[in-house]
C-alpha positions as CSV (number, residue, x, y, z in Angstrom):
1,M,34.2,22.7,-21.4
2,I,33.8,18.9,-21.9
3,R,35.0,18.3,-18.3
4,F,32.4,20.8,-17.1
5,L,29.6,19.1,-19.0
6,R,30.7,15.7,-17.7
7,T,30.5,17.1,-14.1
8,V,27.1,18.5,-14.7
9,V,25.8,15.2,-16.1
10,L,27.3,13.3,-13.3
11,I,25.7,15.6,-10.6
12,A,22.4,15.5,-12.4
13,S,22.3,11.7,-12.8
14,T,23.2,11.4,-9.1
15,I,20.4,13.6,-8.0
16,V,17.9,12.0,-10.3
17,G,19.1,8.5,-9.4
18,D,18.7,9.3,-5.7
19,A,15.2,10.7,-6.2
20,A,14.1,7.6,-8.1
21,V,15.4,5.3,-5.4
22,A,13.6,7.3,-2.7
23,R,10.2,7.3,-4.5
24,P,8.0,4.4,-3.4
25,E,6.4,2.2,-6.0
26,V,2.7,3.0,-6.5
27,D,1.7,-0.6,-5.6
28,S,3.8,-0.7,-2.4
29,A,2.4,-0.7,1.1
30,I,4.3,2.5,2.0
31,F,2.5,4.3,-0.9
32,I,-1.1,3.0,-0.2
33,M,-1.2,2.8,3.6
34,P,-1.8,6.5,4.1
35,G,-5.0,6.1,2.1
36,C,-6.0,3.2,4.3
37,R,-5.5,5.2,7.4
38,A,-7.4,8.1,6.0
39,F,-10.2,5.8,5.0
40,L,-10.4,4.5,8.6
41,A,-10.2,8.0,10.0
42,E,-13.1,9.1,7.8
43,T,-11.6,12.6,7.3
44,R,-12.2,14.9,4.4
45,P,-9.4,14.0,2.1
46,S,-7.5,15.9,-0.6
47,R,-7.8,14.6,-4.1
48,V,-4.6,12.6,-3.8
49,D,-5.6,11.1,-0.5
50,Q,-9.1,10.4,-1.8
51,W,-7.6,8.5,-4.7
52,K,-5.5,6.5,-2.2
53,Q,-8.5,5.8,0.1
54,I,-10.5,4.5,-2.9
55,L,-7.5,2.4,-4.0
56,C,-7.0,0.9,-0.5
57,S,-10.7,0.1,0.1
58,S,-11.2,-1.3,-3.4
59,V,-8.1,-3.5,-3.3
60,V,-8.9,-4.8,0.1
61,G,-12.6,-5.4,-0.8
62,A,-11.7,-7.2,-4.0
63,I,-9.2,-9.5,-2.2
64,A,-11.6,-10.2,0.6
65,Y,-14.3,-11.1,-1.9
66,A,-12.3,-13.1,-4.4
67,G,-9.1,-14.1,-2.6
68,S,-8.3,-17.7,-2.3
69,R,-8.4,-19.3,1.1
70,I,-10.2,-16.3,2.7
71,C,-13.5,-16.9,4.5
72,S,-14.4,-13.6,6.1
73,P,-17.6,-13.4,8.0
74,P,-20.6,-12.3,5.9
75,D,-21.3,-9.4,8.2
76,E,-17.7,-8.1,8.1
77,S,-17.7,-4.5,6.8
78,N,-15.1,-3.1,4.4
79,A,-13.8,-0.8,7.1
80,Q,-13.3,-3.8,9.5
81,T,-11.5,-5.6,6.8
82,V,-9.3,-2.6,6.0
83,R,-8.5,-2.3,9.8
84,V,-7.3,-6.0,9.8
85,V,-5.0,-5.2,6.8
86,V,-3.7,-2.0,8.4
87,K,-2.9,-3.8,11.7
88,Y,-1.1,-6.7,9.9
89,I,1.0,-4.4,7.7
90,D,1.8,-2.0,10.6
91,E,3.1,-4.9,12.6
92,R,5.6,-5.6,9.8
93,P,7.4,-2.3,9.1
94,Q,10.3,-4.1,7.5
95,R,8.0,-5.2,4.7
96,H,6.4,-1.8,3.8
97,H,8.3,-1.7,0.5
98,E,6.5,-4.9,-0.7
99,S,3.4,-5.1,-2.7
100,F,0.3,-3.9,-0.8
101,K,-1.8,-6.5,-2.6
102,K,0.5,-9.3,-1.5
103,L,0.5,-8.1,2.2
104,A,-3.3,-7.6,2.2
105,L,-3.8,-11.1,0.9
106,E,-1.6,-12.5,3.6
107,A,-3.4,-10.4,6.2
108,L,-6.8,-11.6,5.2
109,Q,-5.7,-15.3,4.8
110,A,-4.2,-15.2,8.3
111,N,-7.2,-13.5,9.9
112,F,-10.0,-15.2,8.0
113,P,-8.8,-18.7,7.2
114,C,-11.3,-21.2,5.8
115,K,-12.1,-24.2,7.9
116,N,-12.0,-26.7,5.0
């Protein structure tokens, strides 16, 4: 009986462990990017997608507004700024597991550097 229970625990921990590894972190680019794409597509989203759209546009907008060494044009819309971030992250698929905020900051600093 104890051997059977050990086997069950081992199998369960393996399954749960694999599921935990496969689940992306909520602040990773792989988790947030679908919301960015949906935001740019202007489709009617599900509640989860709507939340990710808001998350994406809010994070990008906040970084563009308050990020250091970012001088975006005053007439740049939030959609244009999100498009810059999406392009930058899409060009770096090996980094999709990294923080979306970090990659968005890099994207905006690279595309809107300050002249000073």
